[in-house]
Wavefront OBJ file of the C-alpha trace (Angstrom):
o trace
v 31.454 278.375 83.284
v 32.606 281.714 82.041
v 34.804 282.360 79.262
v 37.852 283.322 81.783
v 37.078 279.746 83.631
v 37.378 277.839 80.358
v 40.731 279.634 79.502
v 41.706 278.550 83.309
v 40.657 274.822 82.782
v 42.370 274.510 79.515
v 45.604 276.349 81.258
v 45.431 273.979 84.191
v 45.261 271.136 81.656
v 47.735 271.785 79.349
v 50.192 272.879 82.483
v 49.712 269.541 83.961
v 50.377 267.870 81.022
v 53.620 270.360 80.353
v 54.624 269.314 84.151
v 54.544 265.752 83.268
v 56.228 266.211 79.827
v 59.037 267.897 81.275
v 59.309 265.177 83.969
v 59.762 262.296 81.451
v 63.478 260.856 81.797
v 65.464 261.309 78.792
v 65.837 257.725 77.781
v 62.089 257.491 77.241
v 61.205 256.794 73.920
v 58.440 259.135 73.080
v 57.597 257.984 69.703
v 55.828 255.099 71.294
v 53.366 257.431 73.295
v 53.129 259.490 69.947
v 52.119 256.169 68.033
v 49.506 255.225 71.233
v 47.864 258.372 70.452
v 47.982 258.638 66.775
v 46.722 254.931 66.554
v 43.614 255.772 68.952
v 42.787 258.854 67.378
v 42.894 257.427 63.696
v 40.445 255.020 64.885
v 38.222 257.507 66.288
v 38.159 259.593 62.957
v 37.876 256.106 61.247
v 34.532 255.309 63.158
v 33.071 259.065 62.767
v 33.828 258.999 58.971
v 32.505 255.295 58.283
v 29.224 255.643 59.873
v 26.794 257.532 57.688
v 23.162 257.429 59.198
v 20.808 259.160 56.849
v 16.850 259.791 56.872
v 14.950 257.728 53.875
v 11.279 258.035 53.829
v 11.136 259.175 57.492
v 13.001 256.496 58.793
v 16.608 256.758 59.995
v 18.772 254.351 58.321
v 22.064 252.942 59.099
v 24.238 253.706 56.255
v 27.814 252.719 56.210
v 30.446 254.526 53.913
v 32.149 251.452 52.786
v 29.457 250.086 51.157
v 28.008 252.993 49.703
v 31.081 254.267 48.177
v 33.440 251.270 47.428
v 36.633 253.249 46.633
v 36.757 254.208 50.210
v 37.742 250.694 51.139
v 41.260 251.675 50.255
v 41.393 253.975 53.000
v 41.357 251.613 55.661
v 44.774 250.742 54.808
v 45.743 253.902 56.436
v 42.860 254.257 59.295
v 42.893 250.516 60.234
v 45.419 251.231 62.633
v 44.906 248.685 65.726
v 48.096 246.981 64.541
v 50.281 249.779 65.516
v 48.408 249.619 69.033
v 49.399 245.853 69.170
v 52.705 247.124 68.303
v 53.256 249.741 70.941
v 51.867 247.381 73.313
v 54.225 244.590 72.827
v 57.180 247.427 72.968
v 55.677 248.833 76.350
v 54.835 245.205 77.631
v 58.542 243.983 77.128
v 59.733 246.998 79.133
v 57.344 246.748 82.025
v 57.849 243.055 82.150
v 61.328 243.084 82.038
v 61.812 245.665 84.606
v 59.201 243.594 86.618
v 61.426 240.697 86.391
v 64.543 242.596 87.436
v 62.776 243.585 90.821
v 61.535 240.056 91.478
v 57.987 241.097 91.033
v 55.232 238.711 90.755
v 53.209 238.116 87.730
v 49.904 238.744 89.843
v 51.059 242.087 90.826
v 52.072 243.282 87.204
v 49.000 241.673 85.632
v 46.567 243.273 88.013
v 47.954 246.573 86.938
v 47.511 246.079 83.527
v 43.857 245.053 84.149
v 43.198 248.037 86.485
v 44.309 250.399 83.820
v 42.151 249.074 81.029
v 38.836 247.746 82.491
v 38.508 250.801 85.390
v 37.376 253.331 82.528
v 34.856 250.949 80.610
v 32.752 249.827 83.786
v 31.217 253.053 83.967
v 30.628 252.794 80.100
v 29.062 249.849 80.658
v 26.672 251.017 83.675
v 25.681 254.241 81.516
v 24.364 252.258 78.601
v 22.845 249.670 80.818
v 20.698 252.588 82.349
v 19.864 253.846 79.072
v 18.756 250.324 78.128
v 16.635 249.670 81.143
v 14.951 253.229 80.921
v 14.665 253.227 77.247
v 12.986 250.272 77.039
v 10.788 251.254 80.031
v 9.908 254.817 78.518
v 8.614 252.601 75.230
v 11.422 253.279 72.986
v 11.569 251.009 70.430
v 13.781 248.028 71.285
v 15.436 247.955 68.009
v 16.563 251.391 68.179
v 17.862 250.861 71.857
v 19.634 247.690 70.572
v 21.287 249.442 67.720
v 22.200 252.451 69.776
v 23.661 250.671 72.351
v 25.798 248.022 70.325
v 27.375 250.812 68.049
v 28.337 252.843 71.338
v 29.871 249.459 72.565
v 31.525 248.493 69.464
v 35.089 249.783 71.077
v 35.220 247.005 73.713
v 36.033 244.239 71.389
v 39.589 245.256 71.120
v 39.991 245.310 75.131
v 38.963 241.453 75.131
v 41.650 240.823 72.781
v 44.399 243.201 74.181
v 43.471 241.619 77.593
v 44.286 238.128 76.411
v 47.545 239.506 74.841
v 48.477 240.914 78.068
v 47.704 237.828 79.994
v 50.422 235.712 78.223
v 53.215 238.118 77.985
v 55.599 236.083 80.279
v 55.088 233.065 77.478
v 55.639 235.314 74.749
v 58.338 237.593 76.101
v 59.952 234.076 77.106
v 59.714 232.801 73.662
v 61.162 235.700 72.140
v 63.976 235.743 74.540
v 64.732 232.116 73.277
v 63.737 232.227 69.548
v 64.168 236.065 68.571
v 61.927 236.430 65.430
v 61.402 232.878 64.895
v 58.471 233.472 67.583
v 57.020 235.682 65.167
v 57.593 233.694 61.865
v 55.696 230.717 63.834
v 52.890 232.703 64.753
v 52.896 233.535 60.809
v 53.028 230.029 59.972
v 49.954 229.602 62.151
v 47.810 232.348 60.897
v 48.598 231.137 57.137
v 47.487 227.604 58.096
v 44.248 229.051 60.002
v 43.562 231.026 56.713
v 43.907 227.980 54.530
v 41.593 225.795 56.503
v 39.218 228.399 56.592
v 39.028 229.645 52.859
v 40.595 226.250 51.202
v 38.556 223.539 53.153
v 35.423 225.662 54.918
v 36.441 224.441 58.071
v 33.777 226.452 60.383
v 34.783 228.542 63.332
v 38.368 227.671 63.235
v 39.187 231.273 61.731
v 38.531 232.512 65.390
v 41.895 231.034 66.512
v 43.320 233.862 64.341
v 42.380 236.337 66.916
v 45.272 234.929 68.969
v 47.651 234.256 66.090
v 47.861 237.551 64.202
v 47.643 239.788 66.958
v 49.969 238.074 69.305
v 52.439 237.966 66.010
v 51.949 241.922 65.502
v 52.697 242.168 69.641
v 55.930 240.354 68.821
v 57.443 242.998 66.626
v 56.881 245.109 69.483
v 59.309 243.281 71.146
v 61.506 243.077 68.348
v 61.219 246.932 68.096
v 62.710 247.252 71.835
v 65.470 245.565 71.423
v 66.873 247.253 68.431
v 65.526 244.811 65.600
v 64.179 248.010 63.431
v 66.656 250.663 64.530
v 67.959 250.694 60.853
v 65.483 253.105 58.897
v 65.986 251.291 55.687
v 65.672 247.618 57.098
v 62.286 249.097 58.798
v 61.148 250.487 55.402
v 62.118 247.314 53.567
v 59.574 245.466 55.925
v 57.196 248.032 55.219
v 57.535 247.568 51.551
v 57.526 244.102 51.757
v 54.148 243.801 53.886
v 52.658 246.095 51.119
v 53.696 243.955 48.387
v 52.333 240.980 50.026
v 49.215 242.597 51.127
v 48.440 243.576 47.367
v 49.131 239.997 46.343
v 46.775 238.828 48.729
v 44.080 241.017 47.560
v 44.484 240.882 44.024
v 44.754 237.332 43.889
v 43.504 235.609 47.029
v 39.865 235.734 48.770
v 40.725 238.695 50.461
v 38.853 241.986 50.085
v 40.255 245.457 49.944
v 38.775 246.980 53.194
v 40.666 246.130 56.225
v 37.769 246.194 58.358
v 34.045 244.686 58.181
v 31.830 245.631 55.237
v 28.117 245.210 55.653
v 27.048 242.692 53.195
v 30.579 241.354 52.107
v 30.903 237.821 52.994
v 34.911 237.961 54.142
v 35.955 240.480 56.828
v 39.594 240.974 57.274
v 39.259 242.233 60.915
v 36.167 240.041 62.712
v 38.028 237.486 62.857
v 41.603 238.960 61.314
v 43.091 237.185 58.595
v 46.655 236.908 57.080
v 45.746 240.236 54.753
v 45.807 242.066 58.245
v 48.478 240.767 59.336
v 50.619 241.832 56.154
v 49.073 245.235 56.579
v 50.402 244.995 60.511
v 53.886 244.382 58.942
v 53.713 247.207 56.329
v 52.399 249.665 59.186
v 55.304 248.743 61.410
v 57.938 249.065 58.642
v 56.642 252.475 57.659
v 56.167 253.692 61.274
v 59.579 252.451 62.574
v 60.998 254.043 59.325
v 60.080 257.594 60.553
v 61.107 256.972 63.703
v 64.147 258.896 63.794
v 62.487 261.916 62.292
v 59.575 261.617 64.626
v 61.790 261.811 67.500
v 63.665 264.655 66.637
v 60.003 266.431 66.193
v 59.100 265.190 69.574
v 62.119 267.007 71.226
v 59.870 269.882 70.938
v 58.249 270.694 74.229
v 54.842 271.711 72.953
v 54.599 268.625 70.906
v 55.652 266.266 73.272
v 53.046 268.275 75.888
v 50.336 267.454 73.603
v 51.305 264.035 73.375
v 51.258 263.716 77.048
v 47.944 265.643 77.517
v 46.138 263.222 74.676
v 47.654 260.216 76.330
v 46.269 260.900 79.642
v 42.740 260.477 78.239
v 43.175 258.229 75.115
v 41.220 255.132 76.625
v 38.547 257.627 77.640
v 38.228 259.060 73.748
v 38.345 255.839 72.475
v 35.708 254.148 74.679
v 33.138 257.120 74.557
v 33.818 258.593 70.976
v 30.567 256.404 69.654
v 28.652 257.394 72.634
v 29.465 261.048 71.622
v 28.229 260.299 68.000
v 25.212 258.399 68.968
v 23.883 261.478 70.966
v 24.735 263.957 68.220
v 22.703 261.802 65.761
v 19.803 261.595 68.094
v 19.851 265.087 68.831
v 19.621 265.879 64.943
v 16.854 263.234 64.668
v 15.001 265.046 67.343
v 15.283 268.491 65.409
v 13.611 266.902 62.475
v 16.290 265.170 60.933
v 18.440 268.434 60.543
v 21.578 267.327 58.133
v 20.584 263.380 57.887
v 18.748 264.371 54.618
v 21.937 264.247 52.888
v 22.713 261.267 50.762
v 25.899 259.664 52.083
v 29.046 260.094 50.118
v 27.588 263.075 47.930
v 29.513 266.408 47.606
v 27.305 267.782 49.738
v 27.927 265.126 52.519
v 31.514 265.284 52.437
v 31.351 269.376 52.547
v 29.370 268.867 55.649
v 31.917 266.271 57.245
v 33.886 269.394 59.103
v 30.824 270.499 60.650
v 29.638 267.108 61.954
v 33.226 266.266 63.210
v 32.933 269.843 65.231
v 29.412 268.603 66.637
v 31.252 265.192 67.841
v 34.051 266.464 69.300
v 31.946 269.008 71.545
v 29.907 266.229 72.411
v 33.077 264.184 73.648
v 34.691 266.833 75.360
v 31.938 266.972 78.304
v 32.327 262.786 78.442
v 35.790 262.930 78.680
v 36.122 265.766 81.515
v 33.486 263.388 83.327
v 34.978 259.912 82.615
v 38.737 260.483 82.580
v 39.167 260.154 86.369
v 38.495 256.781 86.107
v 41.106 256.002 83.448
v 43.447 258.323 86.027
v 42.567 256.256 88.885
v 43.324 253.102 86.986
v 46.558 254.070 86.520
v 47.428 255.900 89.959
v 46.099 252.740 91.386
v 48.210 250.589 89.612
v 50.510 250.163 92.431
v 47.977 249.625 95.166
v 47.279 245.869 94.735
v 47.925 242.636 95.878
v 49.249 239.660 94.921
v 46.416 237.876 94.129
v 45.982 233.991 93.599
v 46.504 233.242 89.660
v 43.224 231.181 89.957
v 41.644 234.329 90.280
v 43.201 236.273 87.963
v 42.382 233.801 85.451
v 38.714 233.800 86.379
v 38.443 237.326 86.591
v 40.189 237.643 83.150
v 37.449 234.993 81.705
v 34.744 236.841 83.274
v 35.980 240.145 81.907
v 36.767 239.356 78.335
v 33.581 236.932 78.136
v 31.508 239.911 78.635
v 33.496 242.321 76.653
v 33.293 240.347 73.572
v 29.526 239.212 74.156
v 28.962 242.583 74.109
v 30.829 243.564 70.747
v 29.067 240.696 69.016
v 25.116 240.783 70.566
v 24.855 243.986 72.449
v 23.643 244.381 75.991
v 20.239 245.337 74.742
v 17.985 242.592 74.218
v 14.780 242.710 71.930
v 13.035 239.881 74.469
v 12.586 240.028 78.050
v 10.881 242.577 80.645
v 14.233 244.795 81.182
v 15.323 245.003 77.612
v 18.792 244.039 78.787
v 20.930 241.106 78.829
v 21.706 241.361 82.316
v 24.299 238.473 82.257
v 26.246 240.260 79.662
v 26.503 243.455 81.837
v 27.171 241.466 85.002
v 30.411 239.590 83.651
v 32.813 242.378 83.658
v 31.937 243.662 87.007
v 31.976 240.032 88.368
v 35.259 239.631 86.635
v 36.414 242.893 88.186
v 35.505 241.814 91.646
v 37.385 238.550 91.373
v 40.485 240.535 90.418
v 40.237 242.768 93.193
v 39.389 245.926 92.282
v 35.752 247.813 91.061
v 32.884 248.691 93.283
v 32.033 244.996 94.362
v 35.639 244.884 95.632
v 35.283 247.976 97.418
v 32.236 247.149 98.960
v 33.685 243.626 100.489
v 36.884 245.445 101.914
v 34.559 248.142 103.906
v 32.580 245.016 105.513
v 35.665 243.083 106.597
l 1 2 3 4 5 6 7 8 9 10 11 12 13 14 15 16 17 18 19 20 21 22 23 24 25 26 27 28 29 30 31 32 33 34 35 36 37 38 39 40 41 42 43 44 45 46 47 48 49 50 51 52 53 54 55 56 57 58 59 60 61 62 63 64 65 66 67 68 69 70 71 72 73 74 75 76 77 78 79 80 81 82 83 84 85 86 87 88 89 90 91 92 93 94 95 96 97 98 99 100 101 102 103 104 105 106 107 108 109 110 111 112 113 114 115 116 117 118 119 120 121 122 123 124 125 126 127 128 129 130 131 132 133 134 135 136 137 138 139 140 141 142 143 144 145 146 147 148 149 150 151 152 153 154 155 156 157 158 159 160 161 162 163 164 165 166 167 168 169 170 171 172 173 174 175 176 177 178 179 180 181 182 183 184 185 186 187 188 189 190 191 192 193 194 195 196 197 198 199 200 201 202 203 204 205 206 207 208 209 210 211 212 213 214 215 216 217 218 219 220 221 222 223 224 225 226 227 228 229 230 231 232 233 234 235 236 237 238 239 240 241 242 243 244 245 246 247 248 249 250 251 252 253 254 255 256 257 258 259 260 261 262 263 264 265 266 267 268 269 270 271 272 273 274 275 276 277 278 279 280 281 282 283 284 285 286 287 288 289 290 291 292 293 294 295 296 297 298 299 300 301 302 303 304 305 306 307 308 309 310 311 312 313 314 315 316 317 318 319 320 321 322 323 324 325 326 327 328 329 330 331 332 333 334 335 336 337 338 339 340 341 342 343 344 345 346 347 348 349 350 351 352 353 354 355 356 357 358 359 360 361 362 363 364 365 366 367 368 369 370 371 372 373 374 375 376 377 378 379 380 381 382 383 384 385 386 387 388 389 390 391 392 393 394 395 396 397 398 399 400 401 402 403 404 405 406 407 408 409 410 411 412 413 414 415 416 417 418 419 420 421 422 423 424 425 426 427 428 429 430 431 432 433 434 435 436 437 438 439 440 441 442 443 444 445 446 447 448 449 450 451 452
């Protein structure tokens, strides 16, 4: 493409975003969109920073910055911002579900729209990495390398499995909020505490996975509270933020919880997989601090240029989140093929830090074409949200379970397999597509409609 063509494309993207920004109703809380974009971009930057591969004795080693430089684990208190995304989700769900009820809309129609927006963009990611695993294995690429690359690139999908489950029970959780208010939040907090006690004091195996529900639902309830003005007083919000930080400091200082808010290789306890009450305390702190800043941020977002930038990022935010580690893997592979250029620097060294801006530019350069190619699936999911039928609830439930099981298995064990002829766990790959067909969208469903 010529330089003039590049400028035209950029202007077109910006002009479209500006047009959408101008159409936003004045009552829209722009800070919600800002926090959504901020939280996902923080995750992207955090992932690009902590993954620190290097070459040692001619072989690529999968370094992890948090394990190499323990002091960097404190940075996760700022970069682990998934609680902010669930907070924003609660706010958005409160508005959309309430609007759906006012219009006498059905649960099936409402939830199918949520599913379409989230699942539509992930199916191409699955397809591309399945093809890579199949052909990589067939061409003789070492299966361990294929497995590691696929698992790294598909790490982001774990979040979708949890978020979809949280979204599925919005009628129940929103009903609980309407009836019990903040007691619905504190009840979930109590449940999370009991689970951690059972885990750390009584060593009951696997019970800690229940906190995927208690903790993320609790943060989601805070989104309901935000939507109804509970945090409208900045001083009250700041009190929540400082209180959450105090509790987090006590849990880390005197409890069994590590400093890092994400998993660190070799550490016996992870605060995120599954989540602990330390991560919940971080979520409370981030909620309070973020909402204490809301009045100033909303004034800032009154600027058309800043608001347009937020709209532009939000239009491709899920694509960015899903593909950012694929871009990372691509850059690492190219560096390795070029003789390990840049990978000989020891992670955490002064030279390594000085090289980060260069590497980040390369990651962005690799990511932009992926966004341009695959953002249409995200936009199709959003634009087609109204084109849905009221499906029987059993189809929604079965479809949801297939999708979430496939996403969770992908994050846990990878789609690539060290065994078998294909080198791919086809059953893992198949589940999200089967789920999409049950729910009523995706390639299988479109084919079925054409054959009718």
